[in-house]
LOMIRO-568558 format. One record per residue (C-alpha): residue number from 0; residue in three letters; x, y, z. Coordinates in nm, 4 decimals. Layout:
BEGIN
+-----+-----+----------+----------+----------+
:   n : res :        u :        v :        w :
+-----+-----+----------+----------+----------+
: NUM : ALA :        X :        Y :        Z :
...
+-----+-----+----------+----------+----------+
REM end
This chain:
BEGIN
+-----+-----+----------+----------+----------+
:   n : res :        u :        v :        w :
+-----+-----+----------+----------+----------+
:   0 : MET :  -0.6730 :   1.7563 :   1.0072 :
:   1 : GLU :  -0.7808 :   1.5386 :   1.3643 :
:   2 : TRP :  -0.6195 :   1.8519 :   1.6530 :
:   3 : ARG :  -0.6652 :   1.6175 :   2.0024 :
:   4 : ARG :  -0.5894 :   1.8554 :   2.3045 :
:   5 : LEU :  -0.2510 :   1.7167 :   2.4962 :
:   6 : TYR :  -0.2671 :   1.5625 :   2.9061 :
:   7 : GLY :   0.0372 :   1.4466 :   2.9432 :
:   8 : MET :   0.2818 :   1.1872 :   2.7462 :
:   9 : GLY :   0.1101 :   0.8732 :   2.5543 :
:  10 : LEU :  -0.1644 :   0.8112 :   2.3817 :
:  11 : GLN :  -0.4972 :   0.8490 :   2.6151 :
:  12 : GLY :  -0.6905 :   0.5475 :   2.6041 :
:  13 : SER :  -0.3909 :   0.3221 :   2.4520 :
:  14 : LYS :  -0.2809 :  -0.0147 :   2.5868 :
:  15 : SER :  -0.0211 :  -0.0595 :   2.3212 :
:  16 : PRO :   0.1906 :   0.1728 :   2.0630 :
:  17 : ASN :  -0.0409 :   0.0955 :   1.8017 :
:  18 : ARG :  -0.3788 :   0.1940 :   1.8835 :
:  19 : THR :  -0.5411 :   0.0990 :   1.5751 :
:  20 : ALA :  -0.5028 :  -0.2185 :   1.5619 :
:  21 : ARG :  -0.7361 :  -0.4342 :   1.4100 :
:  22 : LYS :  -1.1217 :  -0.2397 :   1.3927 :
:  23 : TYR :  -0.9807 :   0.0324 :   1.1225 :
:  24 : LYS :  -1.3677 :   0.2323 :   1.0918 :
:  25 : LYS :  -1.4570 :   0.5532 :   0.8081 :
:  26 : MET :  -1.4400 :   0.8775 :   1.0198 :
:  27 : GLU :  -1.7240 :   1.1076 :   0.9667 :
:  28 : THR :  -1.6928 :   1.3911 :   0.9932 :
:  29 : THR :  -1.4170 :   1.6621 :   0.8530 :
:  30 : LYS :  -1.0652 :   1.5218 :   0.9158 :
:  31 : GLN :  -0.7103 :   1.5001 :   0.8392 :
:  32 : SER :  -0.3803 :   1.3038 :   0.8939 :
:  33 : ILE :  -0.0824 :   1.1861 :   0.8004 :
:  34 : GLY :  -0.0450 :   0.8962 :   0.5995 :
:  35 : VAL :   0.2824 :   0.7223 :   0.5466 :
:  36 : ASP :   0.3404 :   0.4989 :   0.2995 :
:  37 : LEU :   0.7269 :   0.3530 :   0.3336 :
:  38 : GLY :   0.8979 :   0.1933 :   0.1262 :
:  39 : GLY :   1.2446 :   0.0263 :   0.0328 :
:  40 : THR :   1.3569 :   0.3188 :  -0.2433 :
:  41 : ASP :   1.0955 :   0.6340 :  -0.0544 :
:  42 : ILE :   0.8774 :   0.7362 :   0.1281 :
:  43 : LYS :   0.5442 :   0.8667 :   0.0420 :
:  44 : ALA :   0.3072 :   1.1086 :   0.2323 :
:  45 : GLY :   0.0564 :   1.3268 :   0.2416 :
:  46 : LEU :  -0.2349 :   1.4447 :   0.4726 :
:  47 : VAL :  -0.5689 :   1.2899 :   0.4310 :
:  48 : SER :  -0.8904 :   1.3638 :   0.4883 :
:  49 : SER :  -1.1560 :   1.1302 :   0.6268 :
:  50 : GLU :  -1.3577 :   1.1013 :   0.2893 :
:  51 : GLY :  -1.0148 :   1.0691 :   0.1258 :
:  52 : ASP :  -0.8811 :   1.3714 :  -0.0076 :
:  53 : VAL :  -0.4471 :   1.3686 :  -0.0550 :
:  54 : SER :  -0.2810 :   1.7078 :  -0.0187 :
:  55 : CYS :   0.0622 :   1.8107 :   0.0688 :
:  56 : ARG :   0.2891 :   1.5620 :  -0.0778 :
:  57 : VAL :   0.5844 :   1.5130 :  -0.0434 :
:  58 : VAL :   0.8614 :   1.2515 :  -0.1098 :
:  59 : VAL :   1.1729 :   1.1680 :   0.0483 :
:  60 : PRO :   1.4538 :   0.9346 :   0.0348 :
:  61 : THR :   1.4999 :   0.5560 :   0.2900 :
:  62 : ASP :   1.7945 :   0.5798 :   0.2572 :
:  63 : VAL :   1.7495 :   0.2768 :   0.3944 :
:  64 : GLU :   2.1446 :   0.2569 :   0.2511 :
:  65 : THR :   2.3127 :   0.4536 :   0.5598 :
:  66 : GLY :   2.1866 :   0.2866 :   0.8603 :
:  67 : GLY :   1.9656 :   0.1238 :   1.0566 :
:  68 : PRO :   1.5918 :   0.1566 :   1.1956 :
:  69 : LYS :   1.6830 :   0.3480 :   1.3618 :
:  70 : VAL :   1.7484 :   0.5117 :   1.0157 :
:  71 : VAL :   1.4759 :   0.5418 :   0.8693 :
:  72 : ALA :   1.2420 :   0.6526 :   1.1505 :
:  73 : ALA :   1.3961 :   0.9679 :   1.0953 :
:  74 : ARG :   1.3593 :   0.9945 :   0.7661 :
:  75 : ILE :   0.9697 :   0.8682 :   0.8039 :
:  76 : ALA :   0.9599 :   1.1458 :   1.0627 :
:  77 : GLU :   1.1360 :   1.4121 :   0.8416 :
:  78 : ALA :   0.8530 :   1.2714 :   0.5468 :
:  79 : VAL :   0.5906 :   1.3986 :   0.8557 :
:  80 : ARG :   0.7731 :   1.7537 :   0.9680 :
:  81 : GLN :   0.7719 :   1.8120 :   0.4861 :
:  82 : VAL :   0.3905 :   1.7116 :   0.4921 :
:  83 : LEU :   0.3417 :   1.9979 :   0.7905 :
:  84 : VAL :   0.5785 :   2.2632 :   0.6953 :
:  85 : LYS :   0.3290 :   2.2829 :   0.3693 :
:  86 : ALA :  -0.0074 :   2.2706 :   0.5610 :
:  87 : GLU :   0.1239 :   2.5509 :   0.7272 :
:  88 : THR :   0.3290 :   2.7394 :   0.4138 :
:  89 : ALA :   0.0664 :   2.6234 :   0.1438 :
:  90 : ALA :  -0.2920 :   2.5005 :   0.2673 :
:  91 : SER :  -0.4187 :   2.3572 :  -0.0455 :
:  92 : ASN :  -0.7566 :   2.4884 :   0.0225 :
:  93 : ALA :  -0.9996 :   2.6405 :   0.2276 :
:  94 : THR :  -1.1180 :   2.3664 :   0.3974 :
:  95 : GLN :  -0.7512 :   2.2935 :   0.5454 :
:  96 : GLN :  -0.6933 :   2.6585 :   0.6142 :
:  97 : SER :  -1.0003 :   2.6758 :   0.7789 :
:  98 : LEU :  -0.8790 :   2.4015 :   1.0241 :
:  99 : LEU :  -0.5686 :   2.5347 :   1.0889 :
: 100 : ASN :  -0.6543 :   2.8842 :   1.2033 :
: 101 : SER :  -0.9289 :   2.7206 :   1.4111 :
: 102 : ALA :  -0.6937 :   2.4798 :   1.5898 :
: 103 : ARG :  -0.4476 :   2.8209 :   1.6634 :
: 104 : GLU :  -0.6923 :   3.0098 :   1.7835 :
: 105 : SER :  -0.8338 :   2.7261 :   2.0393 :
: 106 : ARG :  -0.4618 :   2.5960 :   2.1812 :
: 107 : SER :  -0.3471 :   2.8022 :   2.4773 :
: 108 : ASP :   0.0332 :   2.8377 :   2.5076 :
: 109 : ASP :   0.0970 :   2.4833 :   2.7465 :
: 110 : THR :  -0.1107 :   2.2938 :   2.5202 :
: 111 : ALA :  -0.0405 :   2.1140 :   2.2148 :
: 112 : PHE :  -0.2916 :   2.0112 :   1.8977 :
: 113 : GLU :  -0.1889 :   1.6168 :   1.7978 :
: 114 : ILE :  -0.2239 :   1.4903 :   1.4712 :
: 115 : GLY :  -0.2513 :   1.1331 :   1.4157 :
: 116 : VAL :  -0.0105 :   0.9950 :   1.1316 :
: 117 : GLY :  -0.0577 :   0.5875 :   1.0530 :
: 118 : LEU :   0.1838 :   0.3818 :   0.8555 :
: 119 : GLY :   0.2098 :   0.1446 :   0.5972 :
: 120 : SER :   0.5516 :  -0.1234 :   0.5501 :
: 121 : PRO :   0.6526 :  -0.3731 :   0.3870 :
: 122 : GLY :   0.6758 :  -0.7047 :   0.5825 :
: 123 : LEU :   0.5271 :  -0.8831 :   0.7900 :
: 124 : ILE :   0.3923 :  -0.6681 :   1.0217 :
: 125 : ILE :   0.2915 :  -0.7301 :   1.3873 :
: 126 : ALA :  -0.0716 :  -0.4602 :   1.4533 :
: 127 : GLU :  -0.0497 :  -0.5058 :   1.8127 :
: 128 : THR :   0.2718 :  -0.3839 :   1.9156 :
: 129 : GLY :   0.3991 :  -0.2102 :   1.6490 :
: 130 : VAL :   0.6698 :  -0.3763 :   1.4929 :
: 131 : VAL :   0.8298 :  -0.5157 :   1.2375 :
: 132 : HIS :   0.8513 :  -0.8786 :   1.2547 :
: 133 : PHE :   1.0424 :  -0.9598 :   0.9060 :
: 134 : SER :   1.0668 :  -0.7586 :   0.5920 :
: 135 : PRO :   1.2404 :  -0.8629 :   0.2519 :
: 136 : ASN :   1.2435 :  -0.4793 :   0.2147 :
: 137 : PHE :   1.4757 :  -0.4208 :   0.4468 :
: 138 : PRO :   1.7516 :  -0.7112 :   0.5053 :
: 139 : GLY :   1.8314 :  -0.7092 :   0.8480 :
: 140 : TRP :   1.5367 :  -0.6412 :   1.0502 :
: 141 : SER :   1.3891 :  -0.8060 :   1.3068 :
: 142 : ASP :   1.1982 :  -0.7884 :   1.5436 :
: 143 : ILE :   1.2089 :  -0.3854 :   1.4860 :
: 144 : PRO :   0.9720 :  -0.1317 :   1.7040 :
: 145 : LEU :   0.9013 :   0.0498 :   1.4496 :
: 146 : VAL :   0.6341 :   0.2916 :   1.6030 :
: 147 : THR :   0.8538 :   0.3363 :   1.8929 :
: 148 : TYR :   1.1438 :   0.4411 :   1.7161 :
: 149 : VAL :   0.8892 :   0.7038 :   1.4868 :
: 150 : ASN :   0.7335 :   0.7845 :   1.7343 :
: 151 : THR :   1.0400 :   0.9216 :   1.9854 :
: 152 : GLU :   1.1546 :   1.1160 :   1.5793 :
: 153 : LEU :   0.8012 :   1.2660 :   1.5877 :
: 154 : SER :   0.8703 :   1.3816 :   2.0023 :
: 155 : LYS :   1.1764 :   1.6289 :   1.8369 :
: 156 : LEU :   0.9632 :   1.8179 :   1.5810 :
: 157 : HIS :   0.8593 :   1.9878 :   1.8548 :
: 158 : ALA :   1.1500 :   2.0704 :   2.0352 :
: 159 : PRO :   1.2194 :   2.4182 :   2.0424 :
: 160 : LYS :   1.4864 :   2.4226 :   1.7984 :
: 161 : ARG :   1.2010 :   2.2421 :   1.5926 :
: 162 : ALA :   0.8923 :   2.4721 :   1.6772 :
: 163 : ALA :   0.9467 :   2.7805 :   1.4067 :
: 164 : ASP :   0.9039 :   2.4438 :   1.1765 :
: 165 : ILE :   0.5718 :   2.4192 :   1.2747 :
: 166 : ASN :   0.4852 :   2.6372 :   1.5062 :
: 167 : LYS :   0.5212 :   2.4371 :   1.8198 :
: 168 : GLN :   0.1639 :   2.3759 :   1.8380 :
: 169 : TYR :   0.1231 :   2.0809 :   1.6688 :
: 170 : LYS :   0.2648 :   1.7853 :   1.8276 :
: 171 : PRO :   0.2036 :   1.4326 :   1.5721 :
: 172 : VAL :   0.2566 :   1.0914 :   1.6841 :
: 173 : LEU :   0.2281 :   0.7929 :   1.4863 :
: 174 : ARG :  -0.0913 :   0.6325 :   1.5722 :
: 175 : GLY :  -0.0609 :   0.2737 :   1.3832 :
: 176 : MET :   0.0944 :   0.0822 :   1.1178 :
: 177 : ASP :  -0.0050 :  -0.2077 :   0.9633 :
: 178 : ASN :   0.1807 :  -0.3906 :   0.5972 :
: 179 : ASP :   0.1726 :  -0.1542 :   0.3232 :
: 180 : VAL :  -0.0702 :  -0.4314 :   0.1309 :
: 181 : ASN :  -0.3410 :  -0.4555 :   0.3979 :
: 182 : ALA :  -0.3262 :  -0.0526 :   0.3335 :
: 183 : MET :  -0.3879 :   0.0208 :   0.0604 :
: 184 : THR :  -0.6649 :  -0.1910 :   0.0751 :
: 185 : LEU :  -0.8570 :  -0.0295 :   0.3655 :
: 186 : GLY :  -0.8154 :   0.2066 :   0.0857 :
: 187 : GLU :  -0.9499 :   0.1520 :  -0.1539 :
: 188 : LEU :  -1.2363 :  -0.0069 :   0.1184 :
: 189 : HIS :  -1.3005 :   0.2250 :   0.2457 :
: 190 : HIS :  -1.2269 :   0.5497 :  -0.0726 :
: 191 : GLY :  -1.1852 :   0.3631 :  -0.3146 :
: 192 : ALA :  -1.3314 :   0.0262 :  -0.5771 :
: 193 : GLY :  -1.4361 :  -0.1586 :  -0.2036 :
: 194 : ILE :  -1.7048 :   0.1532 :  -0.1551 :
: 195 : GLY :  -1.9791 :  -0.0355 :  -0.0555 :
: 196 : TYR :  -1.8851 :  -0.3684 :   0.0076 :
: 197 : LYS :  -1.8224 :  -0.5513 :   0.2395 :
: 198 : ASN :  -1.6366 :  -0.8819 :   0.1593 :
: 199 : LEU :  -1.3728 :  -0.8061 :  -0.0808 :
: 200 : VAL :  -1.0118 :  -0.9667 :  -0.1309 :
: 201 : ALA :  -0.7436 :  -0.7016 :  -0.3372 :
: 202 : LEU :  -0.4113 :  -0.7619 :  -0.5635 :
: 203 : THR :  -0.1739 :  -0.5634 :  -0.6022 :
: 204 : LEU :   0.0646 :  -0.6194 :  -0.8460 :
: 205 : GLY :   0.4013 :  -0.5145 :  -0.8456 :
: 206 : THR :   0.7713 :  -0.5880 :  -0.8402 :
: 207 : GLY :   0.5992 :  -0.8789 :  -0.6174 :
: 208 : VAL :   0.2314 :  -0.9334 :  -0.6052 :
: 209 : GLY :  -0.0085 :  -0.8491 :  -0.2325 :
: 210 : GLY :  -0.2310 :  -0.9578 :  -0.0982 :
: 211 : GLY :  -0.5149 :  -0.8206 :   0.0740 :
: 212 : VAL :  -0.7894 :  -0.9611 :   0.2903 :
: 213 : VAL :  -1.1001 :  -0.7339 :   0.4208 :
: 214 : ILE :  -1.3788 :  -0.9900 :   0.6177 :
: 215 : ASP :  -1.7308 :  -0.8160 :   0.7419 :
: 216 : GLY :  -1.6222 :  -0.4252 :   0.7063 :
: 217 : GLU :  -1.2353 :  -0.5498 :   0.8105 :
: 218 : VAL :  -0.8650 :  -0.5670 :   0.7745 :
: 219 : TYR :  -0.8514 :  -0.9687 :   0.7792 :
: 220 : HIS :  -0.4799 :  -1.0819 :   0.9181 :
: 221 : GLY :  -0.4912 :  -1.4028 :   1.0279 :
: 222 : SER :  -0.3826 :  -1.5834 :   1.3809 :
: 223 : GLN :  -0.0218 :  -1.5037 :   1.3980 :
: 224 : ASN :  -0.0676 :  -1.1721 :   1.1587 :
: 225 : THR :  -0.0274 :  -1.3280 :   0.7846 :
: 226 : ALA :  -0.3690 :  -1.3594 :   0.5987 :
: 227 : GLY :  -0.3500 :  -1.2218 :   0.2667 :
: 228 : GLU :  -0.0617 :  -1.3918 :   0.1198 :
: 229 : LEU :  -0.1795 :  -1.3642 :  -0.2392 :
: 230 : GLY :   0.1007 :  -1.3668 :  -0.4319 :
: 231 : HIS :   0.1952 :  -1.7089 :  -0.2690 :
: 232 : THR :  -0.1128 :  -1.9082 :  -0.3626 :
: 233 : VAL :   0.0509 :  -2.2201 :  -0.5681 :
: 234 : VAL :  -0.1397 :  -2.1529 :  -0.9884 :
: 235 : GLU :   0.1663 :  -2.4810 :  -1.1038 :
: 236 : PRO :   0.2508 :  -2.7458 :  -0.9203 :
: 237 : ASN :   0.6166 :  -2.7491 :  -0.9785 :
: 238 : GLY :   0.6374 :  -2.4652 :  -1.1888 :
: 239 : ARG :   0.9222 :  -2.1544 :  -1.1753 :
: 240 : TYR :   0.9883 :  -2.0982 :  -0.8636 :
: 241 : CYS :   0.9486 :  -1.8170 :  -0.6306 :
: 242 : GLY :   1.1943 :  -1.5974 :  -0.3797 :
: 243 : CYS :   0.9611 :  -1.7012 :  -0.1536 :
: 244 : GLY :   1.1734 :  -2.0717 :  -0.1989 :
: 245 : ASN :   0.8542 :  -2.2033 :  -0.3189 :
: 246 : GLN :   0.7205 :  -2.3615 :  -0.6713 :
: 247 : GLY :   0.4930 :  -2.2194 :  -0.8899 :
: 248 : CYS :   0.3469 :  -1.9030 :  -0.6506 :
: 249 : LEU :   0.1618 :  -1.6332 :  -0.8544 :
: 250 : GLU :   0.4132 :  -1.4122 :  -0.7760 :
: 251 : ALA :   0.6655 :  -1.6062 :  -0.9794 :
: 252 : TYR :   0.4573 :  -1.5963 :  -1.3242 :
: 253 : ALA :   0.3087 :  -1.1749 :  -1.2267 :
: 254 : GLY :   0.5309 :  -1.0542 :  -1.0848 :
: 255 : ALA :   0.6983 :  -0.7045 :  -1.2785 :
: 256 : LYS :   0.9967 :  -0.9613 :  -1.2698 :
: 257 : ASN :   0.8232 :  -1.2892 :  -1.3568 :
: 258 : ILE :   0.6658 :  -1.1177 :  -1.6504 :
: 259 : VAL :   1.0037 :  -0.9557 :  -1.8662 :
: 260 : GLU :   1.1861 :  -1.3642 :  -1.7558 :
: 261 : ARG :   0.8949 :  -1.5155 :  -1.9355 :
: 262 : ILE :   0.9052 :  -1.3310 :  -2.2601 :
: 263 : GLN :   1.3211 :  -1.3295 :  -2.2699 :
: 264 : GLU :   1.2808 :  -1.7079 :  -2.2237 :
: 265 : LYS :   1.0393 :  -1.7387 :  -2.5136 :
: 266 : ILE :   1.2875 :  -1.4413 :  -2.7346 :
: 267 : GLU :   1.5726 :  -1.6651 :  -2.6399 :
: 268 : THR :   1.3698 :  -1.9540 :  -2.8474 :
: 269 : GLY :   1.3496 :  -1.7537 :  -3.1824 :
: 270 : ARG :   0.9939 :  -1.5976 :  -3.0955 :
: 271 : ASN :   0.9226 :  -1.3312 :  -3.3441 :
: 272 : THR :   0.8076 :  -1.0447 :  -3.1867 :
: 273 : ILE :   0.8738 :  -0.6702 :  -3.2034 :
: 274 : LEU :   1.0220 :  -0.6271 :  -2.9029 :
: 275 : THR :   1.3259 :  -0.8048 :  -3.0506 :
: 276 : THR :   1.3886 :  -0.4995 :  -3.2560 :
: 277 : ALA :   1.3474 :  -0.2500 :  -2.9685 :
: 278 : THR :   1.5333 :  -0.3665 :  -2.6961 :
: 279 : LYS :   1.8620 :  -0.3913 :  -2.9529 :
: 280 : ASN :   1.7885 :  -0.0356 :  -3.0064 :
: 281 : GLY :   1.8610 :   0.0493 :  -2.6385 :
: 282 : ALA :   1.5216 :   0.0015 :  -2.5163 :
: 283 : ALA :   1.4548 :  -0.1814 :  -2.1747 :
: 284 : LEU :   1.2242 :  -0.4142 :  -2.1270 :
: 285 : THR :   0.9517 :  -0.4126 :  -1.8563 :
: 286 : PRO :   0.5994 :  -0.5086 :  -1.8043 :
: 287 : ARG :   0.5464 :  -0.1496 :  -1.9933 :
: 288 : THR :   0.7215 :  -0.2037 :  -2.3363 :
: 289 : ILE :   0.5439 :  -0.5305 :  -2.2884 :
: 290 : ALA :   0.1882 :  -0.4003 :  -2.2579 :
: 291 : GLU :   0.3267 :  -0.1499 :  -2.5651 :
: 292 : ALA :   0.3631 :  -0.3667 :  -2.7974 :
: 293 : ALA :   0.0632 :  -0.6099 :  -2.7196 :
: 294 : GLN :  -0.1505 :  -0.2690 :  -2.7862 :
: 295 : ALA :   0.0437 :  -0.2883 :  -3.0981 :
: 296 : GLY :  -0.0687 :  -0.6050 :  -3.1764 :
: 297 : ASP :   0.2357 :  -0.8167 :  -3.1147 :
: 298 : LYS :   0.1460 :  -1.1746 :  -3.0840 :
: 299 : LEU :   0.4217 :  -1.3150 :  -2.8148 :
: 300 : ALA :   0.3135 :  -0.9771 :  -2.6105 :
: 301 : ILE :  -0.0491 :  -0.9985 :  -2.5924 :
: 302 : GLU :  -0.0060 :  -1.4533 :  -2.5174 :
: 303 : ILE :   0.2216 :  -1.3433 :  -2.1870 :
: 304 : PHE :  -0.0366 :  -1.0831 :  -2.0513 :
: 305 : ALA :  -0.2862 :  -1.3444 :  -2.1604 :
: 306 : GLU :  -0.1339 :  -1.5868 :  -1.9560 :
: 307 : THR :  -0.0202 :  -1.3728 :  -1.7149 :
: 308 : GLY :  -0.4325 :  -1.3474 :  -1.6724 :
: 309 : ARG :  -0.5112 :  -1.7091 :  -1.7030 :
: 310 : TYR :  -0.2749 :  -1.8047 :  -1.3609 :
: 311 : ILE :  -0.4233 :  -1.4513 :  -1.1774 :
: 312 : GLY :  -0.7695 :  -1.6720 :  -1.3132 :
: 313 : ILE :  -0.6254 :  -1.9638 :  -1.1261 :
: 314 : ALA :  -0.5597 :  -1.8090 :  -0.8289 :
: 315 : LEU :  -0.8547 :  -1.6189 :  -0.7609 :
: 316 : THR :  -1.1158 :  -1.8602 :  -0.7965 :
: 317 : SER :  -0.9249 :  -2.0678 :  -0.5022 :
: 318 : ILE :  -0.9950 :  -1.6969 :  -0.3458 :
: 319 : ALA :  -1.3194 :  -1.6728 :  -0.4167 :
: 320 : HIS :  -1.3568 :  -2.0253 :  -0.3096 :
: 321 : ILE :  -1.2560 :  -2.0664 :  -0.0012 :
: 322 : LEU :  -1.4211 :  -1.6890 :   0.1319 :
: 323 : ASN :  -1.6240 :  -1.5804 :  -0.1533 :
: 324 : PRO :  -1.5559 :  -1.2622 :  -0.1328 :
: 325 : GLN :  -1.7767 :  -0.9430 :  -0.2737 :
: 326 : ILE :  -1.5208 :  -0.7981 :  -0.4929 :
: 327 : ALA :  -1.1155 :  -0.8542 :  -0.6309 :
: 328 : ILE :  -0.9680 :  -0.4857 :  -0.6800 :
: 329 : ILE :  -0.6204 :  -0.5430 :  -0.8326 :
: 330 : GLY :  -0.4093 :  -0.2372 :  -0.8909 :
: 331 : GLY :  -0.0290 :  -0.2025 :  -0.9120 :
: 332 : GLY :   0.2196 :  -0.1054 :  -1.2097 :
: 333 : ILE :   0.0547 :  -0.4156 :  -1.3877 :
: 334 : ALA :  -0.1980 :  -0.3388 :  -1.3535 :
: 335 : GLU :  -0.1659 :  -0.0640 :  -1.6311 :
: 336 : ALA :  -0.1520 :  -0.3544 :  -1.8743 :
: 337 : GLY :  -0.5498 :  -0.2569 :  -1.8919 :
: 338 : GLU :  -0.9573 :  -0.4886 :  -2.0009 :
: 339 : SER :  -0.8357 :  -0.6472 :  -2.2871 :
: 340 : LEU :  -0.4977 :  -0.7477 :  -2.2180 :
: 341 : LEU :  -0.5216 :  -0.8856 :  -1.8437 :
: 342 : PHE :  -0.8627 :  -0.8441 :  -1.6955 :
: 343 : GLU :  -1.0789 :  -1.0063 :  -2.0066 :
: 344 : PRO :  -0.8381 :  -1.3283 :  -1.9558 :
: 345 : ILE :  -0.8869 :  -1.3211 :  -1.5570 :
: 346 : ARG :  -1.2614 :  -1.3307 :  -1.5842 :
: 347 : THR :  -1.2462 :  -1.6010 :  -1.8426 :
: 348 : GLU :  -1.0732 :  -1.8484 :  -1.6868 :
: 349 : LEU :  -1.2542 :  -1.7454 :  -1.3108 :
: 350 : SER :  -1.5473 :  -1.8186 :  -1.4943 :
: 351 : LYS :  -1.4220 :  -2.1463 :  -1.7151 :
: 352 : ARG :  -1.3513 :  -2.2817 :  -1.2847 :
: 353 : ALA :  -1.5251 :  -2.1342 :  -1.0585 :
: 354 : MET :  -1.8636 :  -2.2563 :  -0.9125 :
: 355 : ASP :  -2.1743 :  -2.0675 :  -0.9794 :
: 356 : ILE :  -2.1843 :  -1.8750 :  -0.6786 :
: 357 : PRO :  -1.8647 :  -1.8012 :  -0.5878 :
: 358 : ALA :  -1.8389 :  -1.7363 :  -1.0081 :
: 359 : GLN :  -2.0394 :  -1.3751 :  -0.9327 :
: 360 : MET :  -1.7266 :  -1.2513 :  -0.7934 :
: 361 : LYS :  -1.6857 :  -0.9026 :  -0.9060 :
: 362 : ILE :  -1.2782 :  -0.7756 :  -1.0623 :
: 363 : VAL :  -1.2213 :  -0.4702 :  -1.0685 :
: 364 : LYS :  -0.9365 :  -0.2519 :  -1.1003 :
: 365 : ALA :  -0.7513 :  -0.0552 :  -0.8323 :
: 366 : HIS :  -0.9403 :   0.3588 :  -0.8011 :
: 367 : LEU :  -0.6674 :   0.5111 :  -0.5906 :
: 368 : GLY :  -0.3524 :   0.4589 :  -0.8321 :
: 369 : ASN :  -0.0857 :   0.6507 :  -0.6587 :
: 370 : ASP :  -0.2726 :   0.7483 :  -0.3772 :
: 371 : ALA :  -0.3593 :   0.4552 :  -0.2483 :
: 372 : GLY :  -0.1519 :   0.4065 :   0.0341 :
: 373 : ILE :  -0.1561 :   0.7019 :   0.1420 :
: 374 : VAL :  -0.4730 :   0.7618 :   0.2253 :
: 375 : GLY :  -0.4749 :   0.3548 :   0.3956 :
: 376 : ALA :  -0.1703 :   0.4605 :   0.6005 :
: 377 : ALA :  -0.4391 :   0.8194 :   0.7043 :
: 378 : MET :  -0.6832 :   0.5937 :   0.7833 :
: 379 : LEU :  -0.4721 :   0.3640 :   1.0568 :
: 380 : ALA :  -0.5071 :   0.7241 :   1.2203 :
: 381 : PHE :  -0.8319 :   0.8047 :   1.2273 :
+-----+-----+----------+----------+----------+
REM end
């Protein structure tokens, strides 16, 4: 872990509750921090080394239905507490155990060791101030000082009544928060498919379509923290309505819900597909079942993924022309459809539409999988 002796309250050298603000650097020494990936249903957290190795993973329910942002902040603190307990009681490797022992040996009775925590949160995040301006996952949230709320809850972990849990020697402090997709992009940049690149874009294809942009090795936030909304690139003027209220956004074609809706519409017109029988037998219609049908040779399922890839390719063509990134990294559940179903149609569309130099942008699958959010969030604390 990153062990820092504390002298008084607050973050040393920090001018705001979110010290990491803009510039993120991969640490060269072996240190560890805790990454927290906040979702509408679950909170995932783990201990992450500066090399991107994850251990002591935990998942706790977000419980957003039972209360407001302060309740969610308490759940985040609980996830951190569970990671610390795992780190103490079941060290996952010798390096981690050595770091824990070193901390115990070097601390004095009146000092604690700060453990950096990083948080990836859905929504529009004001990174400098640690505020969630808006989040579709958390209805009613507006300009929530989440970093302050979380640090208030984390401070309670070091209180005497909780000392038995974490040996009263570790003081977890939330040192950085960013949009969850920006955090995932940061993880891929330093420890995944983006290693060795300074200019890239990342797309996450899940319930919706998220995006992140890296320019000269740094995540780009834009003038008002809204950069990276690649899912709202228009790919079909006057097309399907998107949740944002616009028409023809990429998300309206490549989000999980929208992929299912598109194939349902075609089935209702009488198109032949093995999915008709499957759904009648009780199978749920999901991007995964559609992909499985496509892999089994179902023509309609193959067509849906080819269309999805085409729309992603159209969006990436615009992005390639505007930003000229070296690589586009695509992750999320939809990306699991694989090379032939999804990635080849994307590359074909880019090759057909882009000018010569922008068309050289590589298109690859993300490497970190489900750990991307945790790894990227932890980078915010280094």
